N, C-alpha and C positions, 0 to 999 in steps of 0.2 A: 304362467300368465304373461310374464314379461316377453317370453319367446313368442307367444301368440300376438301380443301387441306389436312387436317388431315385425313379425311376418305380415300382419295386416297392413302395416305402414309401407313395407316394401312392395306388396302387391298393389296397393292403391297408388303409389308413386309411379309404378310402371304402367298403370292403366291409362287410357286416353281421357278418363274423366277428371283427373287431377283434383280429387276431392281433398279438402283440408281435413286432416285427421288429428284428433286429440283423444288419446286413450285415457279412460277414467276407470279407476278401481273404486267402486262404491261400497261402503260399509254402513249398515243400518244404525250402528251404535258406536260409541267411543269418541275419541278426540284425536286429532292429528294437527298440530300447529304448523307443520311444514308439508302442505299437500303436494308441492311440486317435487316429484321424484326423478326428475330429469327426462325420462322417456314417457312418463305418464303422470297423471294426477291421482291422488288418493283423497277422496272426500269421505269423512266419517261423521256420524251422528247428525247434528243440526245442519252442518255444511252439506251433507249428502242430500237430506230431505229438501233443503232450500234449493240446491242445484236442480233437483227433479221438478219441483213445483213452483219455484219463485217465491214461496211463502216461508219467511224466516221462522215462523211459529208452528209450522206444520208438525214438527217432531213432537211438540207438546200437545197438539190437538189429537194426534193419533195414538199416543201412548196409553192414555186411560182406556179407550175402548179395546185396544189390543190387549191390555193387561186383564181386563174382565174376560175376554174371550179365551186368553191363554189359561187363566185360572179355571174356567169352566172345562176346557179341554183337558187340562192336567188332572182335575178332579175325576173326570170320566175315565181317563187313562188309568189312574191309580186304582179305581174301583175294578176295572176289567183286569188289570195286571194282578191285583190281589187274588181274584178268582182263578186266573190261570196258574198262578204260583201255588195256591192252595190245592188245586186239582192235580198239578204236577207232583207236589209233595205227597199227597194221599196215594197217588198211583205208584210213586217210587217206593213208599213204605209198603204198600200191598205187594209189590213185585219183588223187592230186593231186601226187605228187612225181616228179621226174625227176633222176637223178644226185645225189640227196641234197638237192635244192632244191625248194621249193614252186613249182608251176606256177600262178602267180596268175591267169593268164588262164583256165585250165581251171577253177580253183576259183570264180572270179567268174561264169563262164558257168553252172556247175552251180547256184550259189546264186541268181543273179539273171537269167539268160538266159531267153529265151522257150523254151517247150517246142515241139519240132518234131514 
């Protein structure tokens, strides 16, 4: 990232546009009491959202709706993940287990044996 910031600065300095460049590393969460990193600035959490919007309270206004959406998506993901995991486990047992034990020879042949 630093290399990319420095490269962009060099390119813009040599162009005829002479654009003022300030590199920003934005982080949606967290804190950093020393945002000036020398060749760039790092804004975290409230400072990042305020930098983007000009609203010092935006981070608190968006977190509740984001939390609800994240929980909804996470619940849906876990439901689907459980289905896939259960199907995978059932298929693995059907294909590679006998009397509750893994048939390692059969599994190894499936994974690494020659196709016939």
